[in-house]
C-alpha positions in Angstrom: -98.7 31.3 -84.2 -94.9 31.7 -83.6 -94.2 34.0 -80.7 -90.5 34.5 -81.2 -88.1 35.7 -83.9 -85.2 33.1 -83.8 -81.7 32.7 -85.0 -79.0 30.1 -84.2 -75.3 30.8 -84.3 -73.1 27.8 -84.9 -69.9 29.8 -84.4 -69.1 32.4 -81.7 -69.0 32.3 -78.0 -72.0 33.0 -75.7 -70.4 36.2 -74.5 -69.7 37.3 -78.1 -73.3 36.7 -79.1 -74.5 38.7 -76.0 -72.3 41.6 -77.0 -73.5 41.5 -80.6 -77.1 41.3 -79.5 -76.7 44.3 -77.2 -75.1 46.3 -80.0 -77.8 45.3 -82.5 -80.5 46.4 -80.0 -78.8 49.7 -79.5 -78.6 50.3 -83.3 -82.4 50.0 -83.4 -82.9 52.4 -80.5 -83.3 49.8 -77.7 -81.6 49.9 -74.4 -81.2 47.0 -72.1 -83.2 47.7 -68.9 -82.7 44.3 -67.3 -80.3 41.4 -67.6 -81.4 38.1 -66.0 -78.8 35.4 -65.8 -81.1 32.4 -65.6 -78.3 29.9 -65.3 -76.8 31.7 -62.2 -80.3 32.1 -60.7 -81.1 28.4 -61.0 -77.7 27.4 -59.7 -78.0 29.7 -56.6 -81.7 29.1 -55.8 -82.1 25.4 -56.8 -78.6 24.1 -57.1 -79.3 23.1 -60.7 -76.6 23.3 -63.4 -77.9 24.5 -66.8 -76.3 25.8 -70.0 -76.0 29.6 -70.3 -79.3 31.3 -70.6 -79.7 35.1 -70.4 -82.8 37.2 -70.7 -82.3 40.8 -71.9 -85.2 43.1 -71.2 -85.0 45.6 -74.0 -86.9 48.9 -74.4 -87.2 51.4 -77.2 -88.4 54.5 -75.3 -90.2 56.0 -78.3 -92.1 52.9 -79.1 -92.9 52.1 -75.5 -94.3 55.7 -75.0 -96.4 55.3 -78.2 -97.8 52.0 -77.0 -98.5 53.2 -73.4 -100.2 56.3 -74.8 -102.6 54.1 -76.9 -103.1 51.5 -74.2 -101.9 52.5 -70.7 -102.0 49.0 -69.2 -99.7 47.6 -72.0 -96.7 48.2 -69.6 -97.6 44.8 -68.1 -96.4 43.3 -71.4 -93.1 45.3 -71.6 -90.2 45.2 -72.1 -89.3 43.3 -75.3 -87.4 40.2 -74.1 -84.5 38.8 -76.0 -83.2 35.4 -74.8 -79.7 34.2 -75.6 -79.1 30.5 -74.7 -76.6 27.8 -75.2 -78.3 24.9 -77.0 -75.2 22.7 -76.6 -74.4 20.9 -79.9 -76.6 23.3 -82.0 -74.7 26.5 -80.9 -76.1 29.7 -79.4 -79.7 30.5 -80.1 -81.3 34.0 -79.9 -85.1 34.3 -79.4 -86.6 37.7 -79.5 -90.3 38.3 -78.6 -92.6 38.8 -81.5 -94.5 41.9 -80.4 -97.5 41.1 -82.6 -97.9 37.7 -80.9 -97.5 39.3 -77.4 -100.1 42.0 -78.2 -102.6 39.6 -79.8 -104.7 39.5 -76.7 -105.3 43.2 -76.8 -108.1 44.2 -79.2 -106.7 47.5 -80.4 -105.8 48.1 -84.1 -103.7 51.2 -83.3 -101.6 49.2 -80.8 -101.2 46.4 -83.3 -99.8 48.9 -85.8 -97.2 49.9 -83.2 -96.4 46.3 -82.4 -95.9 45.7 -86.2 -93.4 48.5 -86.3 -91.6 47.0 -83.3 -91.6 43.6 -84.9 -89.8 45.0 -87.9 -87.2 46.5 -85.5 -86.8 43.2 -83.7 -86.4 41.3 -87.0 -83.5 43.7 -87.8 -82.0 43.2 -84.4 -81.9 39.5 -84.8 -80.7 39.8 -88.4 -77.8 42.1 -87.4 -76.4 40.1 -84.6 
């Protein structure tokens, strides 16, 4: 089972794709709660040079509330991460979590329905970048 919704951009800078992703998330009701610069972290902690790699921790408050009402421990699986990374010769790749895949371990049909709705939203996000 695939666990991400993916798209590769052959044109556009890394920072441009980050801006476009943030805007697309906002248009679907997501806010960015966390921004992890993996490249900078690996450089400062390990002295390793890597291509740009950013993790956006996105949350749609309405959907998060629905999910936590159904399954209070689901917060351990939140937020919805979106990775933006430089794949060198291939361009900039966006990988958004597939909520259905991340919730597969939880045996709760009502929660899976919410995850399906969030998946549709994340597909739109990736499509609209």
